[in-house]
N, C-alpha and C positions, 0 to 999 in steps of 0.2 A: 124754614131756611132762617126765621127769625131765632130758634134755639139755637142752632149751629152756630152764630154768629154769637150771640150772648155767650155761651160756652167756650167758644174761642176765645173771645174776650178776657172772660173770666179766669181761663188757664194762663193767658199771657199777663194778664196782673198779677197772677200768685206768681208764677213763676217770676217776674221782676220784683215782687216782692224778697222769693228766696234769696235774689243775687244781691241786694241792694246794698248788703254788707261788704261786699267787694269792689274794691277800688282801683284801676292801673294808672300808671304815670310812665311814660315812659319803658323800661323794661323793669318797672318794679310793679307788683301786686302786693296789694295791701289788705289783709285779709282780718275780718270781723272786729272792729276797734271798739270797746267796751269799756267800762267804769265802773267799780264797786258802787253802791248805794254809800250813803255817807248819814250819819247823825246830826240833828239842827246843833248849830255851832261846832262843830269840827270845821276846822280852817285849812284842811287840805284833803286831796284823794289822790287814786290812783288811776291811769287809762293803761289798755292792754291793747295789744293787736300782734299781727306777723307781717313781716315783709319779707318777698322774696323776690331775689334779685332774679330774673328768668336771662338777663344779658348775658354776652364775654367781656364786657368792664364793668369794674369796680365803681361803685356810688357812695354817698353817704347821707343820714339822716341828721341835716345840721341844726335845724330848729323847730320847736311845736308851739305853736301858738291856741288858745281859745278865749271865747268872750267868757267862756264858764268859771274862769280865774285870773287872777292879777297876773299871775305867772307861770308859766311851764317851763319845763327842764327835763332833759334825757336823763335818767338814774340808773346804779347800776347795784344790786344788794349782792354781797361777797360774805363767805366766813371767813373771817380770823380768829382761827383757834372756835372758842366757844360765843364769839363774839360776833354778830352778825351785823356790818358795816355798808351803810350804804354812803354814793358820793356821786355829785354829778359829773356826766363825763362829757360833755357838751357835746357831743358828735356818735355815730356809731357807723364802722367799716357795712359795707354791704356788699361783701365778696360776690363774683359771677357765681352763677349758678348755685348759690345756697339763700339760707332760710334763717332770721333773726325771730324768733318767736320770744314776745314780752308774756309773760303771765307771771298773777300772784306768789308770792312769799320767796323769791330769790331772781336774779337776775336782772335783765333790763326792764325798764317801765318807765311811765313819762308820769311824771309828780304835779301834779295841780295843785297848784299853791294861791292861798288868798281867794279861795271859792266863794264867787257871789253869790251862791244860795247852795243850800246840800243839794246832794245829787242825789236825785229819788228813782228808785227803782221804776222803769218803766218809760223815764223820761230819756230824750236825746237831746245832743249839744253839738254842735260842729268844733272841730280841731282842724287845723292848718299843718300841714308836714311840711319842710322846707327840704328839698333833697338837691346836692352838690351839681349834678348833671342832668334829673331828671324835672328839676324845676320844684313848682308848688302844686301840693292838691287839698282840697277841703273835703273831710271823710264826716260822716255822721258817727257819732260815740253814743251806744244803746246802755242805758246804766241799767246793774241786773242788782237783783237782791243778794246782799250779802250772805243772807242766810242760806240762801240755795246756791252755794257756791258751783261756778259752772267746772263740769269736767272739761279734760282737754280735747277729748273728741268734739265738742259743743261748740267751741270755739278753732277748731280744725275743718277744714272743709275740703 
């Protein structure tokens, strides 16, 4: 009997760990927030995640904040001819029944400026997302090793 209880508890703990990187607030599902490790002295970094709006009404990501940086902004990177341009967008429209995926190398991302310390592989830090309708949610951001670039599949559950 003790063995069955122990196995059940271990299975439950492992299941909780597997889903610990998925969050839900209102009709929004936030999946696998992560950041890339930075070099010592690097003043900024990027955070990435996906947001799925499972609802019938649009919402907006209005703000991001984290104690890991002095400021956090929502940015977009796009090619303009042969030049990659990055700009702050302020907010992201989350259409009904759609998903916004933030990944390194282009598109939306969260810019962490004025890092309080380097982002080291294996570390985690909190980040608060504020949505127009769904409200606020705090997520835990895992720091990945930049040398081991994650595949899209690794961050799409």
